[in-house]
LUMTI-164935 format. One line per 10 residues: number of its first residue (from 1); for each residue x, y, z of N, C-alpha, C, O. Coordinates in pm, whole numbers, plus 50000, padded with zeros to 5 digits. Example, Ala and Ser with C-alpha at 12.3 -4.5 7.8 and 13.67 -1.06 7.14 Angstrom:
BEGIN
1 = 51319 49431 50780 51230 49550 50780 51320 49670 50780 51424 49668 50846 | 51285 49775 50708 51367 49894 50714 51290 50003 50787 51341 50114 50804
REM end
This chain:
BEGIN
1 = 39259 38594 81896 39330 38694 81817 39455 38631 81756 39525 38554 81822 | 39481 38663 81629 39598 38610 81560 39723 38675 81617 39735 38797 81620 | 39817 38591 81662 39938 38644 81722 40014 38732 81625 40080 38828 81666 | 40006 38701 81495 40080 38779 81397 40037 38925 81395 40114 39011 81354 | 39915 38954 81438 39867 39092 81441 39944 39176 81541 39945 39299 81530 | 40009 39112 81639 40081 39184 81744 40231 39186 81722 40306 39234 81807 | 40276 39136 81607 40419 39129 81579 40471 39266 81535 40409 39334 81454 | 40586 39304 81591 40657 39424 81548 40795 39380 81500 40831 39264 81516 | 40874 39471 81440 41010 39433 81400 41098 39386 81515 41199 39319 81494 | 41059 39421 81639 41138 39384 81755 41086 39260 81826 41133 39226 81934
11 = 40988 39192 81766 40932 39074 81830 40919 38960 81731 40932 38978 81610 | 40893 38840 81785 40880 38720 81703 40777 38629 81767 40771 38617 81890 | 40695 38565 81685 40594 38473 81736 40655 38333 81742 40655 38261 81643 | 40706 38297 81857 40769 38167 81877 40664 38057 81865 40564 38057 81936 | 40688 37965 81773 40590 37859 81751 40460 37909 81693 40362 37835 81686 | 40458 38036 81651 40339 38094 81591 40245 38161 81688 40152 38230 81646 | 40268 38144 81821 40172 38200 81915 40233 38264 82040 40164 38340 82108 | 40357 38237 82072 40420 38299 82188 40502 38420 82141 40608 38404 82081 | 40452 38538 82168 40520 38658 82120 40632 38694 82218 40608 38721 82336 | 40755 38694 82167 40871 38727 82250 40945 38845 82189 40953 38860 82067
21 = 41000 38929 82276 41087 39035 82229 41217 38974 82181 41272 38884 82245 | 41267 39021 82068 41381 38957 82003 41512 38980 82076 41612 38917 82043 | 41514 39070 82174 41630 39084 82261 41594 39023 82395 41525 39085 82476 | 41641 38900 82417 41611 38827 82538 41727 38830 82634 41812 38920 82630 | 41731 38731 82721 41837 38724 82822 41880 38579 82839 41798 38491 82864 | 42010 38555 82825 42068 38423 82850 42123 38417 82991 42213 38494 83026 | 42072 38326 83071 42098 38330 83216 42215 38245 83262 42240 38237 83382 | 42289 38182 83172 42391 38087 83214 42491 38145 83314 42535 38074 83405 | 42527 38272 83299 42628 38332 83386 42580 38346 83530 42661 38366 83621 | 42451 38335 83553 42400 38346 83689 42409 38211 83760 42311 38160 83814
31 = 42528 38155 83757 42566 38036 83834 42703 38065 83894 42761 38171 83869 | 42755 37973 83972 42887 37996 84028 42990 37980 83917 42985 37884 83840 | 43082 38073 83907 43180 38078 83799 43316 38027 83848 43341 38027 83968 | 43406 37984 83755 43390 37992 83610 43329 37867 83547 43314 37863 83425 | 43295 37768 83624 43253 37639 83567 43102 37625 83555 43053 37519 83516 | 43025 37732 83588 42879 37725 83582 42826 37610 83668 42731 37541 83631 | 42888 37591 83783 42851 37480 83872 42823 37535 84011 42910 37596 84073 | 42702 37512 84058 42663 37562 84188 42574 37685 84176 42562 37741 84067 | 42512 37727 84287 42422 37842 84283 42497 37972 84266 42614 37983 84303 | 42430 38071 84209 42488 38204 84195 42520 38260 84334 42432 38262 84420
41 = 42644 38304 84358 42684 38342 84494 42601 38455 84555 42570 38451 84674 | 42565 38555 84476 42485 38667 84527 42342 38650 84476 42299 38716 84382 | 42269 38559 84541 42136 38517 84496 42040 38637 84484 41969 38649 84385 | 42038 38723 84584 41944 38836 84583 41979 38935 84473 41890 38991 84410 | 42108 38957 84449 42148 39046 84340 42106 38988 84207 42064 39060 84117 | 42118 38855 84193 42074 38789 84071 41925 38808 84047 41883 38830 83934 | 41847 38799 84152 41703 38821 84140 41674 38964 84096 41587 38987 84012 | 41745 39059 84154 41723 39200 84116 41758 39222 83969 41688 39294 83899 | 41867 39160 83924 41907 39174 83784 41800 39119 83690 41767 39182 83590 | 41747 39003 83722 41645 38942 83637 41517 39025 83635 41455 39040 83530
51 = 41479 39078 83749 41359 39160 83753 41379 39289 83675 41287 39337 83608 | 41499 39346 83683 41528 39465 83604 41520 39434 83455 41466 39513 83378 | 41573 39319 83415 41564 39279 83275 41418 39277 83229 41386 39325 83121 | 41331 39221 83312 41189 39217 83278 41131 39358 83270 41051 39388 83182 | 41171 39445 83363 41123 39583 83361 41169 39656 83235 41098 39744 83185 | 41286 39621 83185 41340 39685 83066 41282 39628 82937 41315 39676 82828 | 41198 39527 82947 41130 39476 82829 41164 39334 82789 41107 39282 82693 | 41255 39268 82861 41286 39129 82829 41169 39041 82874 41125 39049 82989 | 41121 38956 82784 41020 38858 82826 41057 38716 82785 40977 38624 82799 | 41180 38699 82733 41228 38568 82691 41358 38540 82766 41459 38607 82744
61 = 41354 38440 82855 41469 38407 82939 41513 38265 82910 41435 38170 82924 | 41639 38250 82870 41694 38120 82831 41780 38063 82943 41868 38131 82996 | 41756 37937 82976 41831 37869 83080 41850 37723 83038 41823 37688 82923 | 41895 37639 83130 41912 37496 83101 41929 37421 83232 41974 37476 83332 | 41893 37295 83229 41914 37211 83348 42061 37208 83388 42093 37212 83507 | 42150 37202 83288 42293 37186 83315 42353 37306 83385 42462 37294 83442 | 42288 37421 83382 42343 37540 83446 42322 37530 83596 42213 37559 83647 | 42424 37490 83664 42415 37479 83809 42457 37345 83868 42546 37345 83953 | 42399 37231 83830 42278 37212 83751 42153 37247 83833 42152 37235 83955 | 42051 37288 83765 41919 37322 83816 41915 37454 83893 41808 37515 83901
71 = 42025 37500 83948 42024 37622 84027 41978 37742 83944 41908 37830 83994 | 42019 37744 83818 41983 37857 83733 41831 37863 83710 41771 37970 83717 | 41772 37748 83684 41626 37744 83670 41558 37792 83798 41460 37866 83793 | 41610 37748 83912 41550 37787 84040 41558 37937 84063 41465 37998 84115 | 41671 37997 84025 41686 38142 84042 41586 38217 83955 41522 38311 84001 | 41571 38175 83829 41474 38239 83742 41332 38223 83794 41253 38317 83792 | 41301 38103 83840 41167 38079 83891 41135 38166 84012 41026 38221 84022 | 41231 38179 84102 41210 38259 84222 41200 38408 84188 41119 38480 84246 | 41284 38454 84095 41289 38597 84063 41168 38643 83983 41120 38755 84002 | 41119 38559 83894 41020 38604 83796 40882 38544 83816 40793 38565 83733
81 = 40862 38470 83923 40734 38406 83948 40621 38509 83947 40628 38612 84014 | 40518 38479 83872 40398 38562 83871 40400 38679 83776 40297 38743 83755 | 40516 38711 83715 40520 38822 83621 40449 38783 83492 40465 38670 83445 | 40373 38874 83433 40296 38840 83314 40383 38831 83189 40485 38899 83176 | 40342 38744 83097 40399 38735 82962 40546 38692 82959 40615 38717 82860 | 40594 38629 83065 40731 38578 83065 40734 38442 82996 40653 38354 83026 | 40828 38426 82905 40846 38298 82836 40980 38240 82879 41086 38298 82854 | 40975 38125 82944 41097 38055 82982 41134 37955 82873 41050 37881 82823 | 41262 37955 82837 41316 37855 82747 41425 37781 82825 41527 37839 82862 | 41403 37653 82850 41506 37575 82916 41547 37460 82826 41488 37438 82721
91 = 41648 37387 82869 41704 37280 82786 41730 37157 82870 41755 37167 82991 | 41725 37042 82807 41752 36917 82876 41827 36821 82786 41847 36846 82668 | 41867 36709 82845 41945 36611 82771 42091 36611 82811 42168 36527 82766 | 42128 36707 82897 42263 36713 82953 42249 36736 83103 42163 36812 83147 | 42334 36672 83181 42341 36700 83324 42486 36723 83360 42576 36665 83299 | 42509 36806 83459 42644 36838 83504 42667 36770 83638 42594 36793 83734 | 42768 36686 83643 42796 36608 83763 42900 36673 83853 42904 36646 83973 | 42985 36757 83796 43090 36827 83870 43132 36946 83785 43085 36960 83672 | 43219 37032 83835 43261 37146 83753 43325 37106 83620 43328 37186 83527 | 43375 36985 83610 43444 36945 83487 43380 36824 83419 43434 36773 83321
101 = 43267 36778 83467 43208 36655 83413 43061 36676 83377 42977 36706 83462 | 43032 36660 83247 42895 36664 83198 42863 36532 83130 42952 36467 83074 | 42738 36493 83135 42695 36370 83072 42576 36398 82981 42482 36467 83021 | 42582 36346 82859 42470 36357 82766 42380 36236 82784 42424 36122 82772 | 42254 36262 82814 42156 36155 82823 42020 36214 82786 41956 36280 82867 | 41979 36188 82663 41851 36239 82614 41755 36125 82590 41674 36127 82497 | 41763 36024 82675 41667 35915 82669 41531 35965 82713 41524 36063 82789 | 41424 35903 82669 41290 35950 82706 41268 35960 82857 41207 36055 82905 | 41319 35862 82931 41298 35862 83075 41366 35984 83140 41308 36050 83226 | 41487 36012 83098 41561 36124 83155 41497 36257 83116 41480 36344 83201
111 = 41463 36273 82989 41401 36398 82946 41268 36423 83018 41239 36536 83057 | 41190 36319 83034 41061 36334 83104 41082 36379 83247 41010 36466 83296 | 41180 36321 83315 41209 36360 83453 41263 36503 83459 41232 36577 83552 | 41345 36542 83361 41401 36676 83362 41293 36781 83335 41299 36891 83390 | 41196 36749 83253 41085 36841 83230 41007 36862 83359 40971 36975 83394 | 40980 36754 83430 40908 36766 83558 40987 36851 83658 40930 36932 83730 | 41119 36831 83663 41203 36912 83751 41196 37059 83711 41186 37148 83796 | 41203 37085 83580 41203 37223 83532 41073 37295 83564 41073 37414 83596 | 40962 37224 83556 40833 37284 83593 40836 37332 83738 40788 37441 83769 | 40892 37250 83825 40902 37288 83966 41002 37402 83986 40975 37497 84058
121 = 41117 37390 83921 41221 37491 83939 41177 37628 83889 41203 37729 83954 | 41110 37631 83775 41068 37757 83714 40935 37807 83770 40894 37920 83742 | 40869 37723 83850 40744 37760 83916 40635 37796 83816 40563 37895 83831 | 40623 37714 83713 40521 37735 83611 40444 37605 83589 40490 37497 83625 | 40328 37618 83530 40247 37501 83495 40279 37450 83356 40251 37335 83323 | 40339 37536 83275 40380 37496 83141 40506 37573 83102 40515 37694 83126 | 40602 37503 83043 40726 37566 82995 40705 37612 82852 40660 37535 82767 | 40737 37738 82825 40713 37792 82692 40790 37720 82583 40734 37687 82479 | 40919 37696 82606 41004 37631 82507 41099 37536 82579 41176 37579 82664 | 41093 37409 82544 41187 37311 82599 41273 37262 82483 41222 37213 82383
131 = 41405 37277 82499 41498 37248 82391 41585 37125 82423 41629 37107 82536 | 41609 37044 82324 41707 36937 82335 41844 37002 82330 41883 37058 82227 | 41918 36996 82441 42042 37073 82455 42149 37024 82356 42211 37105 82287 | 42169 36896 82350 42261 36833 82255 42199 36701 82213 42123 36640 82288 | 42232 36657 82094 42191 36523 82052 42272 36421 82129 42395 36430 82136 | 42203 36325 82187 42267 36217 82262 42315 36111 82163 42233 36054 82090 | 42446 36082 82157 42494 35983 82060 42438 35844 82083 42443 35760 81993 | 42384 35818 82203 42328 35685 82232 42177 35678 82206 42118 35570 82209 | 42115 35793 82180 41971 35796 82160 41940 35869 82030 41975 35986 82016 | 41876 35804 81934 41840 35874 81809 41760 36000 81840 41676 36001 81930
141 = 41787 36105 81765 41719 36232 81792 41567 36216 81780 41492 36284 81849 | 41522 36127 81691 41378 36106 81676 41316 36053 81806 41203 36087 81840 | 41390 35969 81878 41341 35913 82004 41333 36022 82110 41236 36028 82186 | 41435 36108 82114 41434 36219 82210 41318 36314 82181 41247 36356 82273 | 41298 36347 82055 41192 36441 82019 41055 36381 82046 40962 36452 82083 | 41041 36252 82027 40914 36186 82058 40878 36204 82205 40761 36224 82239 | 40978 36196 82293 40951 36218 82435 40905 36361 82461 40815 36385 82542 | 40966 36457 82391 40924 36597 82406 40784 36618 82348 40706 36697 82400 | 40754 36548 82239 40621 36559 82180 40514 36507 82276 40404 36563 82284 | 40545 36402 82348 40449 36349 82446 40430 36448 82561 40319 36464 82612
151 = 40538 36514 82601 40526 36616 82706 40443 36734 82657 40368 36794 82734 | 40457 36765 82530 40374 36873 82473 40228 36833 82472 40140 36912 82507 | 40202 36712 82431 40063 36664 82429 40002 36664 82569 39882 36685 82585 | 40086 36642 82670 40039 36641 82808 40024 36782 82865 39978 36799 82978 | 40064 36884 82789 40052 37021 82834 40166 37071 82918 40159 37181 82973 | 40273 36991 82930 40386 37033 83014 40473 37137 82945 40532 37222 83012 | 40482 37131 82815 40559 37229 82739 40472 37279 82624 40386 37207 82573 | 40497 37404 82584 40419 37460 82473 40484 37432 82339 40416 37401 82241 | 40619 37442 82335 40689 37425 82208 40820 37351 82229 40876 37349 82338 | 40868 37291 82120 40991 37212 82120 41098 37284 82041 41072 37334 81931
161 = 41219 37289 82097 41333 37344 82026 41449 37246 82025 41450 37148 82099 | 41546 37273 81940 41667 37191 81934 41789 37283 81938 41781 37399 81897 | 41899 37232 81988 42019 37311 82003 42140 37230 81958 42144 37108 81971 | 42239 37301 81904 42363 37236 81858 42333 37127 81755 42380 37014 81768 | 42255 37162 81653 42215 37064 81553 42258 37106 81414 42280 37224 81386 | 42270 37006 81328 42292 37027 81186 42156 37035 81115 42053 37007 81175 | 42159 37072 80989 42035 37073 80911 41976 36933 80905 41855 36916 80917 | 42059 36833 80886 42011 36695 80881 41943 36656 81011 41837 36592 81010 | 42001 36693 81124 41940 36661 81252 41810 36739 81273 41714 36686 81330 | 41805 36863 81226 41681 36940 81233 41572 36869 81154 41459 36857 81202
171 = 41604 36822 81036 41504 36753 80954 41457 36624 81022 41339 36590 81016 | 41546 36554 81087 41507 36433 81158 41411 36468 81272 41313 36397 81295 | 41441 36576 81343 41352 36619 81452 41216 36659 81398 41113 36626 81457 | 41214 36729 81285 41089 36774 81226 41003 36659 81174 40882 36674 81157 | 41065 36545 81150 40988 36430 81103 40901 36374 81216 40811 36294 81191 | 40927 36416 81339 40854 36366 81455 40754 36469 81507 40641 36434 81542 | 40796 36595 81512 40711 36700 81571 40752 36836 81517 40865 36852 81469 | 40663 36935 81523 40700 37071 81483 40812 37125 81572 40809 37108 81694 | 40909 37190 81511 41021 37248 81585 41009 37400 81578 41002 37459 81470 | 41008 37463 81695 40984 37607 81703 41112 37689 81700 41108 37807 81667
181 = 41226 37626 81734 41350 37705 81742 41472 37617 81722 41470 37497 81746 | 41578 37682 81676 41711 37622 81669 41806 37716 81744 41810 37835 81716 | 41881 37661 81840 41979 37741 81913 42118 37685 81886 42156 37580 81938 | 42194 37757 81803 42331 37720 81769 42422 37840 81794 42375 37954 81801 | 42551 37814 81809 42645 37924 81833 42661 38007 81706 42679 37954 81596 | 42654 38139 81724 42667 38230 81609 42693 38371 81660 42630 38415 81757 | 42785 38441 81596 42808 38583 81621 42876 38640 81498 42899 38567 81401 | 42908 38766 81499 42959 38829 81377 43098 38780 81339 43145 38806 81228 | 43166 38710 81430 43296 38651 81397 43286 38502 81364 43374 38447 81298 | 43181 38438 81409 43160 38294 81387 43029 38276 81310 42921 38271 81369
191 = 43040 38268 81179 42921 38279 81094 42892 38153 81014 42836 38160 80905 | 42929 38038 81067 42907 37916 80992 42760 37872 80994 42726 37771 80932 | 42675 37945 81064 42533 37910 81069 42447 37997 80977 42325 38001 80993 | 42508 38067 80884 42430 38152 80795 42324 38074 80718 42211 38121 80704 | 42359 37957 80668 42261 37876 80595 42147 37833 80685 42031 37829 80643 | 42178 37799 80811 42074 37759 80904 41980 37876 80935 41858 37858 80946 | 42036 37995 80948 41952 38113 80973 41856 38133 80857 41737 38158 80878 | 41906 38124 80736 41820 38144 80619 41711 38036 80610 41596 38065 80578 | 41749 37912 80638 41652 37802 80634 41542 37823 80739 41424 37813 80708 | 41582 37852 80861 41482 37868 80967 41394 37990 80940 41275 37988 80971
201 = 41451 38094 80884 41371 38213 80851 41262 38178 80750 41147 38222 80763 | 41297 38099 80650 41198 38060 80549 41085 37979 80610 40971 37984 80562 | 41115 37903 80715 41017 37812 80772 40950 37867 80899 40875 37795 80965 | 40976 37992 80933 40912 38052 81048 40961 37999 81182 40889 38002 81281 | 41084 37950 81184 41145 37895 81305 41239 37999 81364 41315 38063 81291 | 41235 38017 81493 41326 38111 81558 41468 38056 81552 41491 37936 81571 | 41564 38145 81526 41706 38109 81539 41760 38187 81658 41756 38310 81660 | 41811 38114 81758 41860 38174 81882 42012 38159 81884 42062 38052 81917 | 42085 38264 81849 42232 38253 81846 42292 38263 81985 42285 38368 82049 | 42352 38154 82032 42419 38166 82161 42564 38209 82139 42619 38192 82030
211 = 42624 38265 82244 42756 38326 82229 42752 38448 82140 42843 38467 82059 | 42649 38535 82152 42636 38648 82059 42748 38750 82069 42769 38828 81976 | 42819 38751 82181 42932 38843 82197 43066 38769 82196 43169 38824 82233 | 43062 38643 82150 43185 38566 82133 43246 38510 82259 43361 38466 82258 | 43170 38511 82369 43226 38464 82496 43243 38313 82498 43164 38240 82438 | 43347 38268 82567 43366 38125 82592 43276 38087 82709 43270 38160 82807 | 43206 37973 82700 43111 37938 82806 43173 37917 82944 43104 37927 83045 | 43302 37888 82949 43367 37861 83077 43469 37968 83116 43548 37947 83208 | 43468 38081 83047 43563 38186 83078 43492 38321 83085 43388 38341 83022 | 43548 38410 83162 43494 38544 83170 43538 38627 83051 43641 38599 82989
221 = 43460 38729 83021 43498 38820 82914 43428 38789 82783 43401 38674 82751 | 43400 38896 82708 43334 38884 82577 43417 38960 82476 43421 39083 82480 | 43484 38890 82384 43572 38957 82289 43504 39069 82210 43564 39174 82188 | 43380 39048 82167 43314 39149 82086 43274 39270 82169 43269 39382 82117 | 43245 39249 82297 43212 39362 82384 43334 39451 82405 43320 39570 82432 | 43453 39393 82393 43576 39469 82417 43619 39549 82294 43708 39634 82304 | 43558 39522 82179 43596 39592 82058 43531 39730 82050 43434 39759 82121 | 43586 39813 81964 43526 39944 81942 43392 39927 81872 43374 39836 81791 | 43300 40015 81903 43168 40007 81844 43159 40085 81714 43260 40130 81660 | 43036 40099 81666 43009 40170 81542 42921 40290 81573 42813 40274 81630
231 = 42966 40409 81536 42888 40529 81562 42873 40553 81711 42972 40557 81784 | 42749 40568 81756 42722 40593 81897 42716 40464 81979 42704 40470 82101 | 42723 40349 81913 42706 40222 81982 42839 40170 82035 42944 40194 81977 | 42831 40098 82149 42948 40029 82202 42973 39903 82119 42896 39870 82030 | 43083 39834 82150 43112 39710 82080 43003 39607 82099 42964 39539 82004 | 42954 39595 82223 42847 39499 82251 42720 39535 82175 42656 39448 82115 | 42682 39661 82178 42561 39705 82110 42572 39682 81959 42475 39642 81895 | 42690 39709 81904 42710 39689 81760 42695 39543 81722 42631 39510 81622 | 42754 39454 81803 42748 39310 81774 42606 39258 81787 42562 39178 81705 | 42533 39301 81890 42395 39256 81910 42303 39311 81801 42217 39239 81750
241 = 42322 39437 81765 42238 39497 81661 42258 39424 81529 42162 39406 81453 | 42380 39383 81500 42407 39310 81376 42330 39179 81371 42282 39139 81265 | 42318 39111 81485 42244 38985 81488 42095 39010 81472 42026 38934 81404 | 42044 39115 81534 41902 39148 81519 41870 39187 81375 41762 39156 81324 | 41964 39254 81310 41943 39296 81172 41966 39183 81072 41923 39191 80957 | 42034 39077 81117 42069 38967 81024 41945 38902 80964 41943 38871 80845 | 41841 38882 81045 41720 38817 80997 41609 38841 81098 41635 38848 81218 | 41484 38854 81052 41374 38883 81145 41339 38768 81239 41258 38786 81329 | 41399 38651 81220 41370 38537 81309 41476 38517 81416 41467 38422 81493 | 41578 38605 81422 41679 38590 81525 41627 38644 81657 41574 38755 81664
251 = 41643 38564 81763 41608 38603 81898 41738 38596 81978 41789 38487 82005 | 41791 38710 82016 41927 38720 82068 41924 38718 82221 41841 38785 82282 | 42014 38641 82282 42009 38619 82427 42143 38652 82494 42208 38562 82547 | 42185 38779 82493 42308 38812 82566 42288 38789 82715 42178 38807 82768 | 42394 38750 82782 42388 38728 82925 42490 38815 82997 42597 38843 82943 | 42456 38857 83116 42549 38938 83195 42511 38927 83342 42398 38893 83376 | 42606 38956 83428 42578 38965 83571 42583 39111 83617 42571 39139 83737 | 42600 39202 83523 42617 39343 83554 42493 39423 83514 42445 39412 83401 | 42441 39503 83606 42328 39589 83573 42367 39690 83465 42288 39719 83376 | 42488 39743 83473 42535 39838 83372 42536 39775 83233 42490 39836 83136
261 = 42589 39654 83224 42595 39587 83094 42456 39547 83045 42429 39550 82925 | 42369 39508 83137 42232 39477 83100 42166 39599 83035 42106 39588 82928 | 42177 39714 83101 42117 39835 83045 42179 39872 82912 42110 39918 82821 | 42310 39851 82900 42380 39879 82773 42329 39787 82664 42301 39832 82552 | 42317 39657 82695 42270 39562 82594 42129 39597 82547 42099 39586 82428 | 42044 39640 82639 41905 39667 82602 41893 39789 82510 41788 39808 82447 | 41995 39868 82500 41993 39984 82409 42035 39945 82268 42040 40030 82179 | 42064 39816 82247 42103 39772 82112 41986 39778 82017 42000 39745 81899
REM end
């Protein structure tokens, strides 16, 4: 069956065949705060939150090796194991050595090992979307993408994504393999990715805006969530709805540790 036959305005065919709801969940906050280093302190509550997200219709969960590191992937794998139609999107090419120290290494050897770790952590036989977290200044992006292409050929990942990239870097990645998604920072106050959104929309590539509520990755609080909303919507709902309305290829991944905020976000 053609995946496009099942597409609605609230969904997107990632890579042309993985149908995901356009309101997903970004799991980064489910680590020890404020440095995103270490396991989430209330592990069981985190599992309940993730399962509730799935019950509310989320089937696209975004994580990364660097979150924890690895603890975030393990939490998602434990919470969502066996649930149908769940698409995990994780990222590699960065590792976190301490609360204040991260290292970029997107060499083929490292990426291959991180994919194998992610398969175990997420408890899946294939990862729906594996994204290059950042371009490694020591490794040409084409070399990194070639490693991901080999993992795809081996059946370890279904689709390849890139994150924190320019249009030029996207084109370099595309010269090696099909790219299913671009994940760059974007929200209604930070709109320097408008051209990238339009480009990816024309080419059927998902655009995944991180920081959709303007939050700093290492600080608590979301500036846009604190603002007044529009009509019956809260500030968070207004900001998320604007991103969903911006283009049909946007897949929005708000993150929260609060059941109340999760339910609020899902009403966007």
